PDB file of all heavy atoms in Angstrom:
ATOM      1  N   MET A   1       0.838  -1.157   0.000  1.00  0.00           N
ATOM      2  CA  MET A   1       0.000   0.000   0.000  1.00  0.00           C
ATOM      3  C   MET A   1       0.889   1.228   0.000  1.00  0.00           C
ATOM      4  O   MET A   1       1.910   1.270   0.676  1.00  0.00           O
ATOM      5  CB  MET A   1      -0.883   0.028   1.243  1.00  0.00           C
ATOM      6  CG  MET A   1      -1.885  -1.105   1.306  1.00  0.00           C
ATOM      7  SD  MET A   1      -2.895  -1.033   2.771  1.00  0.00           S
ATOM      8  CE  MET A   1      -4.085   0.158   2.249  1.00  0.00           C
ATOM      9  N   THR A   2       0.454   2.215  -0.763  1.00  0.00           N
ATOM     10  CA  THR A   2       1.123   3.503  -0.781  1.00  0.00           C
ATOM     11  C   THR A   2       0.091   4.557  -0.451  1.00  0.00           C
ATOM     12  O   THR A   2      -0.969   4.609  -1.087  1.00  0.00           O
ATOM     13  CB  THR A   2       1.732   3.795  -2.167  1.00  0.00           C
ATOM     14  OG1 THR A   2       2.619   2.745  -2.519  1.00  0.00           O
ATOM     15  CG2 THR A   2       2.479   5.106  -2.171  1.00  0.00           C
ATOM     16  N   LEU A   3       0.393   5.384   0.533  1.00  0.00           N
ATOM     17  CA  LEU A   3      -0.490   6.479   0.910  1.00  0.00           C
ATOM     18  C   LEU A   3       0.163   7.780   0.488  1.00  0.00           C
ATOM     19  O   LEU A   3       1.331   8.020   0.780  1.00  0.00           O
ATOM     20  CB  LEU A   3      -0.727   6.486   2.423  1.00  0.00           C
ATOM     21  CG  LEU A   3      -1.269   5.189   3.021  1.00  0.00           C
ATOM     22  CD1 LEU A   3      -1.294   5.281   4.542  1.00  0.00           C
ATOM     23  CD2 LEU A   3      -2.655   4.899   2.493  1.00  0.00           C
ATOM     24  N   THR A   4      -0.596   8.643  -0.192  1.00  0.00           N
ATOM     25  CA  THR A   4      -0.085   9.915  -0.658  1.00  0.00           C
ATOM     26  C   THR A   4      -1.052  11.014  -0.264  1.00  0.00           C
ATOM     27  O   THR A   4      -2.236  10.939  -0.599  1.00  0.00           O
ATOM     28  CB  THR A   4       0.073   9.910  -2.197  1.00  0.00           C
ATOM     29  OG1 THR A   4       0.884   8.805  -2.578  1.00  0.00           O
ATOM     30  CG2 THR A   4       0.706  11.205  -2.683  1.00  0.00           C
ATOM     31  N   GLY A   5      -0.561  12.020   0.431  1.00  0.00           N
ATOM     32  CA  GLY A   5      -1.412  13.150   0.783  1.00  0.00           C
ATOM     33  C   GLY A   5      -1.770  13.930  -0.471  1.00  0.00           C
ATOM     34  O   GLY A   5      -0.899  14.298  -1.261  1.00  0.00           O
ATOM     35  N   THR A   6      -3.055  14.169  -0.665  1.00  0.00           N
ATOM     36  CA  THR A   6      -3.497  14.897  -1.857  1.00  0.00           C
ATOM     37  C   THR A   6      -4.153  16.220  -1.494  1.00  0.00           C
ATOM     38  O   THR A   6      -4.649  16.918  -2.356  1.00  0.00           O
ATOM     39  CB  THR A   6      -4.486  14.054  -2.677  1.00  0.00           C
ATOM     40  OG1 THR A   6      -5.586  13.688  -1.850  1.00  0.00           O
ATOM     41  CG2 THR A   6      -3.817  12.801  -3.231  1.00  0.00           C
ATOM     42  N   GLY A   7      -4.167  16.547  -0.227  1.00  0.00           N
ATOM     43  CA  GLY A   7      -4.750  17.795   0.231  1.00  0.00           C
ATOM     44  C   GLY A   7      -4.726  17.825   1.742  1.00  0.00           C
ATOM     45  O   GLY A   7      -4.309  16.865   2.388  1.00  0.00           O
ATOM     46  N   PRO A   8      -5.209  18.921   2.346  1.00  0.00           N
ATOM     47  CA  PRO A   8      -5.163  19.030   3.798  1.00  0.00           C
ATOM     48  C   PRO A   8      -6.004  17.966   4.514  1.00  0.00           C
ATOM     49  O   PRO A   8      -5.704  17.603   5.642  1.00  0.00           O
ATOM     50  CB  PRO A   8      -5.684  20.425   4.086  1.00  0.00           C
ATOM     51  CG  PRO A   8      -6.330  20.889   2.839  1.00  0.00           C
ATOM     52  CD  PRO A   8      -5.763  20.092   1.711  1.00  0.00           C
ATOM     53  N   GLU A   9      -7.044  17.466   3.869  1.00  0.00           N
ATOM     54  CA  GLU A   9      -7.904  16.455   4.485  1.00  0.00           C
ATOM     55  C   GLU A   9      -8.146  15.271   3.557  1.00  0.00           C
ATOM     56  O   GLU A   9      -9.191  14.623   3.624  1.00  0.00           O
ATOM     57  CB  GLU A   9      -9.240  17.079   4.887  1.00  0.00           C
ATOM     58  CG  GLU A   9      -9.110  18.148   5.947  1.00  0.00           C
ATOM     59  CD  GLU A   9     -10.437  18.699   6.385  1.00  0.00           C
ATOM     60  OE1 GLU A   9     -11.474  18.062   6.134  1.00  0.00           O
ATOM     61  OE2 GLU A   9     -10.442  19.781   6.979  1.00  0.00           O
ATOM     62  N   ALA A  10      -7.177  14.981   2.691  1.00  0.00           N
ATOM     63  CA  ALA A  10      -7.372  13.903   1.714  1.00  0.00           C
ATOM     64  C   ALA A  10      -6.089  13.095   1.552  1.00  0.00           C
ATOM     65  O   ALA A  10      -4.989  13.627   1.621  1.00  0.00           O
ATOM     66  CB  ALA A  10      -7.787  14.478   0.365  1.00  0.00           C
ATOM     67  N   THR A  11      -6.275  11.801   1.340  1.00  0.00           N
ATOM     68  CA  THR A  11      -5.159  10.891   1.116  1.00  0.00           C
ATOM     69  C   THR A  11      -5.537   9.912   0.013  1.00  0.00           C
ATOM     70  O   THR A  11      -6.622   9.342   0.026  1.00  0.00           O
ATOM     71  CB  THR A  11      -4.839  10.091   2.395  1.00  0.00           C
ATOM     72  OG1 THR A  11      -4.551  11.005   3.454  1.00  0.00           O
ATOM     73  CG2 THR A  11      -3.653   9.170   2.189  1.00  0.00           C
ATOM     74  N   ALA A  12      -4.649   9.743  -0.958  1.00  0.00           N
ATOM     75  CA  ALA A  12      -4.855   8.745  -2.013  1.00  0.00           C
ATOM     76  C   ALA A  12      -4.191   7.455  -1.560  1.00  0.00           C
ATOM     77  O   ALA A  12      -3.112   7.466  -0.961  1.00  0.00           O
ATOM     78  CB  ALA A  12      -4.244   9.218  -3.326  1.00  0.00           C
ATOM     79  N   VAL A  13      -4.846   6.329  -1.823  1.00  0.00           N
ATOM     80  CA  VAL A  13      -4.319   5.025  -1.437  1.00  0.00           C
ATOM     81  C   VAL A  13      -4.134   4.191  -2.689  1.00  0.00           C
ATOM     82  O   VAL A  13      -5.047   4.065  -3.499  1.00  0.00           O
ATOM     83  CB  VAL A  13      -5.290   4.290  -0.481  1.00  0.00           C
ATOM     84  CG1 VAL A  13      -4.737   2.931  -0.112  1.00  0.00           C
ATOM     85  CG2 VAL A  13      -5.561   5.124   0.759  1.00  0.00           C
ATOM     86  N   ARG A  14      -2.940   3.619  -2.852  1.00  0.00           N
ATOM     87  CA  ARG A  14      -2.669   2.721  -3.972  1.00  0.00           C
ATOM     88  C   ARG A  14      -2.386   1.344  -3.385  1.00  0.00           C
ATOM     89  O   ARG A  14      -1.518   1.197  -2.524  1.00  0.00           O
ATOM     90  CB  ARG A  14      -1.479   3.205  -4.771  1.00  0.00           C
ATOM     91  CG  ARG A  14      -1.197   2.351  -5.965  1.00  0.00           C
ATOM     92  CD  ARG A  14      -0.111   2.928  -6.815  1.00  0.00           C
ATOM     93  NE  ARG A  14       0.029   2.108  -7.995  1.00  0.00           N
ATOM     94  CZ  ARG A  14       0.963   2.260  -8.886  1.00  0.00           C
ATOM     95  NH1 ARG A  14       1.842   3.213  -8.750  1.00  0.00           N
ATOM     96  NH2 ARG A  14       1.016   1.469  -9.933  1.00  0.00           N
ATOM     97  N   VAL A  15      -3.144   0.352  -3.846  1.00  0.00           N
ATOM     98  CA  VAL A  15      -3.008  -1.007  -3.340  1.00  0.00           C
ATOM     99  C   VAL A  15      -2.449  -1.890  -4.450  1.00  0.00           C
ATOM    100  O   VAL A  15      -2.966  -1.882  -5.562  1.00  0.00           O
ATOM    101  CB  VAL A  15      -4.380  -1.550  -2.873  1.00  0.00           C
ATOM    102  CG1 VAL A  15      -4.245  -2.978  -2.369  1.00  0.00           C
ATOM    103  CG2 VAL A  15      -4.987  -0.652  -1.807  1.00  0.00           C
ATOM    104  N   ARG A  16      -1.391  -2.629  -4.143  1.00  0.00           N
ATOM    105  CA  ARG A  16      -0.802  -3.543  -5.117  1.00  0.00           C
ATOM    106  C   ARG A  16      -0.663  -4.893  -4.444  1.00  0.00           C
ATOM    107  O   ARG A  16      -0.216  -4.991  -3.307  1.00  0.00           O
ATOM    108  CB  ARG A  16       0.580  -3.041  -5.546  1.00  0.00           C
ATOM    109  CG  ARG A  16       1.248  -3.923  -6.564  1.00  0.00           C
ATOM    110  CD  ARG A  16       2.591  -3.320  -6.989  1.00  0.00           C
ATOM    111  NE  ARG A  16       3.201  -4.131  -7.997  1.00  0.00           N
ATOM    112  CZ  ARG A  16       4.077  -5.103  -7.754  1.00  0.00           C
ATOM    113  NH1 ARG A  16       4.447  -5.376  -6.527  1.00  0.00           N
ATOM    114  NH2 ARG A  16       4.597  -5.798  -8.740  1.00  0.00           N
ATOM    115  N   GLY A  17      -1.069  -5.932  -5.136  1.00  0.00           N
ATOM    116  CA  GLY A  17      -0.970  -7.269  -4.573  1.00  0.00           C
ATOM    117  C   GLY A  17      -0.130  -8.173  -5.458  1.00  0.00           C
ATOM    118  O   GLY A  17      -0.159  -8.064  -6.675  1.00  0.00           O
ATOM    119  N   ALA A  18       0.643  -9.054  -4.827  1.00  0.00           N
ATOM    120  CA  ALA A  18       1.453 -10.016  -5.565  1.00  0.00           C
ATOM    121  C   ALA A  18       1.487 -11.321  -4.774  1.00  0.00           C
ATOM    122  O   ALA A  18       1.404 -11.316  -3.554  1.00  0.00           O
ATOM    123  CB  ALA A  18       2.869  -9.491  -5.755  1.00  0.00           C
ATOM    124  N   ALA A  19       1.579 -12.416  -5.477  1.00  0.00           N
ATOM    125  CA  ALA A  19       1.660 -13.724  -4.831  1.00  0.00           C
ATOM    126  C   ALA A  19       2.463 -14.661  -5.722  1.00  0.00           C
ATOM    127  O   ALA A  19       2.415 -14.559  -6.940  1.00  0.00           O
ATOM    128  CB  ALA A  19       0.260 -14.291  -4.602  1.00  0.00           C
ATOM    129  N   LYS A  20       3.176 -15.556  -5.115  1.00  0.00           N
ATOM    130  CA  LYS A  20       3.904 -16.572  -5.868  1.00  0.00           C
ATOM    131  C   LYS A  20       2.916 -17.691  -6.188  1.00  0.00           C
ATOM    132  O   LYS A  20       2.278 -18.237  -5.299  1.00  0.00           O
ATOM    133  CB  LYS A  20       5.072 -17.108  -5.049  1.00  0.00           C
ATOM    134  CG  LYS A  20       5.929 -18.076  -5.806  1.00  0.00           C
ATOM    135  CD  LYS A  20       7.148 -18.456  -5.011  1.00  0.00           C
ATOM    136  CE  LYS A  20       8.003 -19.415  -5.833  1.00  0.00           C
ATOM    137  NZ  LYS A  20       9.220 -19.769  -5.123  1.00  0.00           N
ATOM    138  N   GLU A  21       2.786 -18.015  -7.452  1.00  0.00           N
ATOM    139  CA  GLU A  21       1.811 -19.016  -7.878  1.00  0.00           C
ATOM    140  C   GLU A  21       2.497 -20.108  -8.679  1.00  0.00           C
ATOM    141  O   GLU A  21       3.535 -19.900  -9.278  1.00  0.00           O
ATOM    142  CB  GLU A  21       0.719 -18.354  -8.715  1.00  0.00           C
ATOM    143  CG  GLU A  21      -0.024 -17.273  -7.941  1.00  0.00           C
ATOM    144  CD  GLU A  21      -1.173 -16.665  -8.713  1.00  0.00           C
ATOM    145  OE1 GLU A  21      -1.531 -17.191  -9.767  1.00  0.00           O
ATOM    146  OE2 GLU A  21      -1.712 -15.667  -8.245  1.00  0.00           O
ATOM    147  N   GLY A  22       1.879 -21.278  -8.689  1.00  0.00           N
ATOM    148  CA  GLY A  22       2.414 -22.416  -9.431  1.00  0.00           C
ATOM    149  C   GLY A  22       1.885 -22.425 -10.853  1.00  0.00           C
ATOM    150  O   GLY A  22       1.657 -21.389 -11.466  1.00  0.00           O
ATOM    151  N   LEU A  23       1.686 -23.614 -11.377  1.00  0.00           N
ATOM    152  CA  LEU A  23       1.220 -23.759 -12.753  1.00  0.00           C
ATOM    153  C   LEU A  23      -0.194 -23.216 -12.964  1.00  0.00           C
ATOM    154  O   LEU A  23      -0.528 -22.703 -14.020  1.00  0.00           O
ATOM    155  CB  LEU A  23       1.259 -25.235 -13.163  1.00  0.00           C
ATOM    156  CG  LEU A  23       2.653 -25.839 -13.292  1.00  0.00           C
ATOM    157  CD1 LEU A  23       2.541 -27.332 -13.571  1.00  0.00           C
ATOM    158  CD2 LEU A  23       3.427 -25.143 -14.390  1.00  0.00           C
ATOM    159  N   ILE A  24      -1.042 -23.361 -11.949  1.00  0.00           N
ATOM    160  CA  ILE A  24      -2.422 -22.896 -12.063  1.00  0.00           C
ATOM    161  C   ILE A  24      -2.509 -21.511 -11.421  1.00  0.00           C
ATOM    162  O   ILE A  24      -2.319 -21.356 -10.216  1.00  0.00           O
ATOM    163  CB  ILE A  24      -3.407 -23.863 -11.369  1.00  0.00           C
ATOM    164  CG1 ILE A  24      -3.302 -25.247 -12.009  1.00  0.00           C
ATOM    165  CG2 ILE A  24      -4.826 -23.328 -11.432  1.00  0.00           C
ATOM    166  CD1 ILE A  24      -4.086 -26.320 -11.280  1.00  0.00           C
ATOM    167  N   ARG A  25      -2.790 -20.527 -12.245  1.00  0.00           N
ATOM    168  CA  ARG A  25      -2.889 -19.157 -11.731  1.00  0.00           C
ATOM    169  C   ARG A  25      -4.184 -18.998 -10.936  1.00  0.00           C
ATOM    170  O   ARG A  25      -5.258 -19.256 -11.436  1.00  0.00           O
ATOM    171  CB  ARG A  25      -2.848 -18.157 -12.874  1.00  0.00           C
ATOM    172  CG  ARG A  25      -1.511 -18.162 -13.604  1.00  0.00           C
ATOM    173  CD  ARG A  25      -1.424 -17.049 -14.613  1.00  0.00           C
ATOM    174  NE  ARG A  25      -1.766 -15.781 -14.008  1.00  0.00           N
ATOM    175  CZ  ARG A  25      -0.900 -14.808 -13.733  1.00  0.00           C
ATOM    176  NH1 ARG A  25       0.357 -14.981 -14.019  1.00  0.00           N
ATOM    177  NH2 ARG A  25      -1.295 -13.684 -13.202  1.00  0.00           N
ATOM    178  N   GLN A  26      -4.044 -18.560  -9.701  1.00  0.00           N
ATOM    179  CA  GLN A  26      -5.210 -18.354  -8.849  1.00  0.00           C
ATOM    180  C   GLN A  26      -5.458 -16.881  -8.569  1.00  0.00           C
ATOM    181  O   GLN A  26      -6.458 -16.523  -7.970  1.00  0.00           O
ATOM    182  CB  GLN A  26      -5.050 -19.133  -7.546  1.00  0.00           C
ATOM    183  CG  GLN A  26      -4.971 -20.623  -7.787  1.00  0.00           C
ATOM    184  CD  GLN A  26      -4.722 -21.391  -6.497  1.00  0.00           C
ATOM    185  OE1 GLN A  26      -4.673 -20.831  -5.427  1.00  0.00           O
ATOM    186  NE2 GLN A  26      -4.568 -22.690  -6.622  1.00  0.00           N
ATOM    187  N   ARG A  27      -4.546 -16.057  -8.969  1.00  0.00           N
ATOM    188  CA  ARG A  27      -4.659 -14.607  -8.809  1.00  0.00           C
ATOM    189  C   ARG A  27      -4.885 -14.180  -7.362  1.00  0.00           C
ATOM    190  O   ARG A  27      -5.677 -13.294  -7.083  1.00  0.00           O
ATOM    191  CB  ARG A  27      -5.745 -14.051  -9.718  1.00  0.00           C
ATOM    192  CG  ARG A  27      -5.501 -14.349 -11.195  1.00  0.00           C
ATOM    193  CD  ARG A  27      -6.488 -13.598 -12.066  1.00  0.00           C
ATOM    194  NE  ARG A  27      -6.359 -13.942 -13.451  1.00  0.00           N
ATOM    195  CZ  ARG A  27      -5.468 -13.420 -14.284  1.00  0.00           C
ATOM    196  NH1 ARG A  27      -4.619 -12.548 -13.854  1.00  0.00           N
ATOM    197  NH2 ARG A  27      -5.430 -13.787 -15.545  1.00  0.00           N
ATOM    198  N   ALA A  28      -4.194 -14.830  -6.441  1.00  0.00           N
ATOM    199  CA  ALA A  28      -4.363 -14.531  -5.014  1.00  0.00           C
ATOM    200  C   ALA A  28      -3.974 -13.087  -4.693  1.00  0.00           C
ATOM    201  O   ALA A  28      -4.667 -12.408  -3.933  1.00  0.00           O
ATOM    202  CB  ALA A  28      -3.538 -15.496  -4.179  1.00  0.00           C
ATOM    203  N   GLY A  29      -2.881 -12.619  -5.256  1.00  0.00           N
ATOM    204  CA  GLY A  29      -2.455 -11.241  -4.999  1.00  0.00           C
ATOM    205  C   GLY A  29      -3.458 -10.235  -5.516  1.00  0.00           C
ATOM    206  O   GLY A  29      -3.801  -9.257  -4.835  1.00  0.00           O
ATOM    207  N   GLU A  30      -3.951 -10.450  -6.714  1.00  0.00           N
ATOM    208  CA  GLU A  30      -4.930  -9.544  -7.318  1.00  0.00           C
ATOM    209  C   GLU A  30      -6.228  -9.548  -6.510  1.00  0.00           C
ATOM    210  O   GLU A  30      -6.807  -8.496  -6.233  1.00  0.00           O
ATOM    211  CB  GLU A  30      -5.203  -9.963  -8.754  1.00  0.00           C
ATOM    212  CG  GLU A  30      -6.179  -9.065  -9.482  1.00  0.00           C
ATOM    213  CD  GLU A  30      -6.432  -9.502 -10.917  1.00  0.00           C
ATOM    214  OE1 GLU A  30      -5.719 -10.394 -11.418  1.00  0.00           O
ATOM    215  OE2 GLU A  30      -7.345  -8.946 -11.529  1.00  0.00           O
ATOM    216  N   LYS A  31      -6.679 -10.724  -6.128  1.00  0.00           N
ATOM    217  CA  LYS A  31      -7.925 -10.839  -5.353  1.00  0.00           C
ATOM    218  C   LYS A  31      -7.794 -10.115  -4.014  1.00  0.00           C
ATOM    219  O   LYS A  31      -8.698  -9.401  -3.583  1.00  0.00           O
ATOM    220  CB  LYS A  31      -8.288 -12.307  -5.115  1.00  0.00           C
ATOM    221  CG  LYS A  31      -8.759 -13.019  -6.370  1.00  0.00           C
ATOM    222  CD  LYS A  31      -9.019 -14.482  -6.072  1.00  0.00           C
ATOM    223  CE  LYS A  31      -9.360 -15.253  -7.327  1.00  0.00           C
ATOM    224  NZ  LYS A  31      -9.531 -16.693  -7.061  1.00  0.00           N
ATOM    225  N   THR A  32      -6.658 -10.303  -3.358  1.00  0.00           N
ATOM    226  CA  THR A  32      -6.443  -9.655  -2.066  1.00  0.00           C
ATOM    227  C   THR A  32      -6.397  -8.142  -2.213  1.00  0.00           C
ATOM    228  O   THR A  32      -6.982  -7.411  -1.409  1.00  0.00           O
ATOM    229  CB  THR A  32      -5.147 -10.173  -1.420  1.00  0.00           C
ATOM    230  OG1 THR A  32      -5.250 -11.592  -1.270  1.00  0.00           O
ATOM    231  CG2 THR A  32      -4.905  -9.531  -0.076  1.00  0.00           C
ATOM    232  N   ALA A  33      -5.731  -7.654  -3.241  1.00  0.00           N
ATOM    233  CA  ALA A  33      -5.665  -6.206  -3.468  1.00  0.00           C
ATOM    234  C   ALA A  33      -7.058  -5.635  -3.693  1.00  0.00           C
ATOM    235  O   ALA A  33      -7.398  -4.571  -3.158  1.00  0.00           O
ATOM    236  CB  ALA A  33      -4.759  -5.896  -4.663  1.00  0.00           C
ATOM    237  N   HIS A  34      -7.887  -6.338  -4.456  1.00  0.00           N
ATOM    238  CA  HIS A  34      -9.260  -5.875  -4.683  1.00  0.00           C
ATOM    239  C   HIS A  34     -10.070  -5.879  -3.389  1.00  0.00           C
ATOM    240  O   HIS A  34     -10.840  -4.959  -3.131  1.00  0.00           O
ATOM    241  CB  HIS A  34      -9.960  -6.736  -5.740  1.00  0.00           C
ATOM    242  CG  HIS A  34      -9.548  -6.405  -7.138  1.00  0.00           C
ATOM    243  ND1 HIS A  34      -9.908  -5.238  -7.776  1.00  0.00           N
ATOM    244  CD2 HIS A  34      -8.788  -7.093  -8.021  1.00  0.00           C
ATOM    245  CE1 HIS A  34      -9.398  -5.222  -8.989  1.00  0.00           C
ATOM    246  NE2 HIS A  34      -8.700  -6.342  -9.164  1.00  0.00           N
ATOM    247  N   GLN A  35      -9.884  -6.902  -2.569  1.00  0.00           N
ATOM    248  CA  GLN A  35     -10.608  -6.978  -1.298  1.00  0.00           C
ATOM    249  C   GLN A  35     -10.221  -5.830  -0.373  1.00  0.00           C
ATOM    250  O   GLN A  35     -11.081  -5.195   0.240  1.00  0.00           O
ATOM    251  CB  GLN A  35     -10.356  -8.317  -0.611  1.00  0.00           C
ATOM    252  CG  GLN A  35     -11.032  -9.483  -1.292  1.00  0.00           C
ATOM    253  CD  GLN A  35     -10.638 -10.820  -0.682  1.00  0.00           C
ATOM    254  OE1 GLN A  35      -9.651 -10.922   0.038  1.00  0.00           O
ATOM    255  NE2 GLN A  35     -11.417 -11.848  -0.971  1.00  0.00           N
ATOM    256  N   VAL A  36      -8.936  -5.543  -0.288  1.00  0.00           N
ATOM    257  CA  VAL A  36      -8.470  -4.443   0.561  1.00  0.00           C
ATOM    258  C   VAL A  36      -9.009  -3.110   0.032  1.00  0.00           C
ATOM    259  O   VAL A  36      -9.494  -2.273   0.792  1.00  0.00           O
ATOM    260  CB  VAL A  36      -6.923  -4.424   0.639  1.00  0.00           C
ATOM    261  CG1 VAL A  36      -6.415  -3.159   1.306  1.00  0.00           C
ATOM    262  CG2 VAL A  36      -6.427  -5.651   1.381  1.00  0.00           C
ATOM    263  N   ALA A  37      -8.941  -2.906  -1.275  1.00  0.00           N
ATOM    264  CA  ALA A  37      -9.446  -1.664  -1.866  1.00  0.00           C
ATOM    265  C   ALA A  37     -10.941  -1.507  -1.611  1.00  0.00           C
ATOM    266  O   ALA A  37     -11.412  -0.413  -1.266  1.00  0.00           O
ATOM    267  CB  ALA A  37      -9.152  -1.633  -3.364  1.00  0.00           C
ATOM    268  N   ASP A  38     -11.705  -2.584  -1.741  1.00  0.00           N
ATOM    269  CA  ASP A  38     -13.149  -2.525  -1.478  1.00  0.00           C
ATOM    270  C   ASP A  38     -13.427  -2.193  -0.018  1.00  0.00           C
ATOM    271  O   ASP A  38     -14.306  -1.386   0.290  1.00  0.00           O
ATOM    272  CB  ASP A  38     -13.829  -3.843  -1.853  1.00  0.00           C
ATOM    273  CG  ASP A  38     -13.931  -4.052  -3.352  1.00  0.00           C
ATOM    274  OD1 ASP A  38     -13.803  -3.063  -4.108  1.00  0.00           O
ATOM    275  OD2 ASP A  38     -14.137  -5.206  -3.769  1.00  0.00           O
ATOM    276  N   LEU A  39     -12.690  -2.808   0.895  1.00  0.00           N
ATOM    277  CA  LEU A  39     -12.873  -2.513   2.314  1.00  0.00           C
ATOM    278  C   LEU A  39     -12.571  -1.050   2.620  1.00  0.00           C
ATOM    279  O   LEU A  39     -13.316  -0.384   3.344  1.00  0.00           O
ATOM    280  CB  LEU A  39     -11.985  -3.416   3.172  1.00  0.00           C
ATOM    281  CG  LEU A  39     -12.428  -4.862   3.298  1.00  0.00           C
ATOM    282  CD1 LEU A  39     -11.345  -5.683   3.989  1.00  0.00           C
ATOM    283  CD2 LEU A  39     -13.727  -4.954   4.081  1.00  0.00           C
ATOM    284  N   LEU A  40     -11.489  -0.541   2.054  1.00  0.00           N
ATOM    285  CA  LEU A  40     -11.149   0.864   2.281  1.00  0.00           C
ATOM    286  C   LEU A  40     -12.224   1.791   1.713  1.00  0.00           C
ATOM    287  O   LEU A  40     -12.598   2.775   2.338  1.00  0.00           O
ATOM    288  CB  LEU A  40      -9.793   1.195   1.649  1.00  0.00           C
ATOM    289  CG  LEU A  40      -8.577   0.638   2.365  1.00  0.00           C
ATOM    290  CD1 LEU A  40      -7.330   0.868   1.526  1.00  0.00           C
ATOM    291  CD2 LEU A  40      -8.424   1.278   3.731  1.00  0.00           C
ATOM    292  N   ALA A  41     -12.723   1.469   0.543  1.00  0.00           N
ATOM    293  CA  ALA A  41     -13.718   2.324  -0.109  1.00  0.00           C
ATOM    294  C   ALA A  41     -15.036   2.337   0.647  1.00  0.00           C
ATOM    295  O   ALA A  41     -15.723   3.356   0.692  1.00  0.00           O
ATOM    296  CB  ALA A  41     -13.942   1.857  -1.543  1.00  0.00           C
ATOM    297  N   HIS A  42     -15.407   1.215   1.266  1.00  0.00           N
ATOM    298  CA  HIS A  42     -16.710   1.129   1.907  1.00  0.00           C
ATOM    299  C   HIS A  42     -16.688   1.386   3.407  1.00  0.00           C
ATOM    300  O   HIS A  42     -17.723   1.652   3.995  1.00  0.00           O
ATOM    301  CB  HIS A  42     -17.331  -0.243   1.618  1.00  0.00           C
ATOM    302  CG  HIS A  42     -17.655  -0.420   0.174  1.00  0.00           C
ATOM    303  ND1 HIS A  42     -16.857  -1.163  -0.665  1.00  0.00           N
ATOM    304  CD2 HIS A  42     -18.654   0.072  -0.586  1.00  0.00           C
ATOM    305  CE1 HIS A  42     -17.367  -1.120  -1.881  1.00  0.00           C
ATOM    306  NE2 HIS A  42     -18.451  -0.389  -1.867  1.00  0.00           N
ATOM    307  N   ARG A  43     -15.542   1.326   4.032  1.00  0.00           N
ATOM    308  CA  ARG A  43     -15.464   1.494   5.488  1.00  0.00           C
ATOM    309  C   ARG A  43     -15.055   2.907   5.899  1.00  0.00           C
ATOM    310  O   ARG A  43     -15.249   3.299   7.026  1.00  0.00           O
ATOM    311  CB  ARG A  43     -14.461   0.508   6.092  1.00  0.00           C
ATOM    312  CG  ARG A  43     -14.772  -0.921   5.790  1.00  0.00           C
ATOM    313  CD  ARG A  43     -15.616  -1.517   6.843  1.00  0.00           C
ATOM    314  NE  ARG A  43     -15.911  -2.904   6.496  1.00  0.00           N
ATOM    315  CZ  ARG A  43     -16.498  -3.727   7.297  1.00  0.00           C
ATOM    316  NH1 ARG A  43     -16.860  -3.332   8.479  1.00  0.00           N
ATOM    317  NH2 ARG A  43     -16.753  -4.945   6.920  1.00  0.00           N
ATOM    318  N   LEU A  44     -14.442   3.645   5.002  1.00  0.00           N
ATOM    319  CA  LEU A  44     -14.006   4.992   5.337  1.00  0.00           C
ATOM    320  C   LEU A  44     -15.139   5.979   5.113  1.00  0.00           C
ATOM    321  O   LEU A  44     -15.966   5.796   4.230  1.00  0.00           O
ATOM    322  CB  LEU A  44     -12.793   5.389   4.478  1.00  0.00           C
ATOM    323  CG  LEU A  44     -11.550   4.552   4.682  1.00  0.00           C
ATOM    324  CD1 LEU A  44     -10.454   4.994   3.713  1.00  0.00           C
ATOM    325  CD2 LEU A  44     -11.039   4.702   6.102  1.00  0.00           C
ATOM    326  N   PRO A  45     -15.192   7.040   5.897  1.00  0.00           N
ATOM    327  CA  PRO A  45     -16.226   8.050   5.661  1.00  0.00           C
ATOM    328  C   PRO A  45     -16.003   8.727   4.319  1.00  0.00           C
ATOM    329  O   PRO A  45     -14.877   8.836   3.838  1.00  0.00           O
ATOM    330  CB  PRO A  45     -16.041   9.029   6.817  1.00  0.00           C
ATOM    331  CG  PRO A  45     -14.652   8.808   7.304  1.00  0.00           C
ATOM    332  CD  PRO A  45     -14.298   7.385   6.989  1.00  0.00           C
ATOM    333  N   PRO A  46     -17.079   9.178   3.687  1.00  0.00           N
ATOM    334  CA  PRO A  46     -16.912   9.867   2.403  1.00  0.00           C
ATOM    335  C   PRO A  46     -16.142  11.161   2.574  1.00  0.00           C
ATOM    336  O   PRO A  46     -16.127  11.744   3.659  1.00  0.00           O
ATOM    337  CB  PRO A  46     -18.358  10.132   1.955  1.00  0.00           C
ATOM    338  CG  PRO A  46     -19.162  10.065   3.201  1.00  0.00           C
ATOM    339  CD  PRO A  46     -18.442   9.162   4.138  1.00  0.00           C
ATOM    340  N   PRO A  47     -15.460  11.611   1.513  1.00  0.00           N
ATOM    341  CA  PRO A  47     -14.693  12.856   1.606  1.00  0.00           C
ATOM    342  C   PRO A  47     -15.616  14.039   1.877  1.00  0.00           C
ATOM    343  O   PRO A  47     -16.769  14.053   1.433  1.00  0.00           O
ATOM    344  CB  PRO A  47     -13.999  12.974   0.242  1.00  0.00           C
ATOM    345  CG  PRO A  47     -14.730  12.050  -0.649  1.00  0.00           C
ATOM    346  CD  PRO A  47     -15.395  11.017   0.199  1.00  0.00           C
ATOM    347  N   PRO A  48     -15.126  15.038   2.605  1.00  0.00           N
ATOM    348  CA  PRO A  48     -15.972  16.201   2.888  1.00  0.00           C
ATOM    349  C   PRO A  48     -16.258  16.984   1.617  1.00  0.00           C
ATOM    350  O   PRO A  48     -15.438  17.051   0.709  1.00  0.00           O
ATOM    351  CB  PRO A  48     -15.120  17.015   3.867  1.00  0.00           C
ATOM    352  CG  PRO A  48     -13.720  16.581   3.633  1.00  0.00           C
ATOM    353  CD  PRO A  48     -13.788  15.151   3.163  1.00  0.00           C
ATOM    354  N   THR A  49     -17.446  17.545   1.559  1.00  0.00           N
ATOM    355  CA  THR A  49     -17.804  18.404   0.413  1.00  0.00           C
ATOM    356  C   THR A  49     -17.769  19.842   0.874  1.00  0.00           C
ATOM    357  O   THR A  49     -18.300  20.186   1.922  1.00  0.00           O
ATOM    358  CB  THR A  49     -19.201  18.038  -0.123  1.00  0.00           C
ATOM    359  OG1 THR A  49     -20.139  18.164   0.957  1.00  0.00           O
ATOM    360  CG2 THR A  49     -19.236  16.619  -0.654  1.00  0.00           C
ATOM    361  N   HIS A  50     -17.100  20.663   0.093  1.00  0.00           N
ATOM    362  CA  HIS A  50     -16.990  22.083   0.459  1.00  0.00           C
ATOM    363  C   HIS A  50     -17.732  22.928  -0.518  1.00  0.00           C
ATOM    364  O   HIS A  50     -17.827  22.812  -1.625  1.00  0.00           O
ATOM    365  CB  HIS A  50     -15.551  22.528   0.506  1.00  0.00           C
ATOM    366  CG  HIS A  50     -14.735  21.828   1.554  1.00  0.00           C
ATOM    367  ND1 HIS A  50     -15.254  21.171   2.630  1.00  0.00           N
ATOM    368  CD2 HIS A  50     -13.415  21.686   1.713  1.00  0.00           C
ATOM    369  CE1 HIS A  50     -14.302  20.682   3.388  1.00  0.00           C
ATOM    370  NE2 HIS A  50     -13.160  20.965   2.826  1.00  0.00           N
TER     371      HIS A  50
END
């Protein structure tokens, strides 16, 4: 995860997932990154409107 301040009350979050996989790709890293991003998007309060 990378957090970047984008304003006095705002932060951008970049989520990257990676996993070591065998012959059958299961996309564990990608799935986990999507799950974390969804949790952040739905659990955090919405940005303030000015």
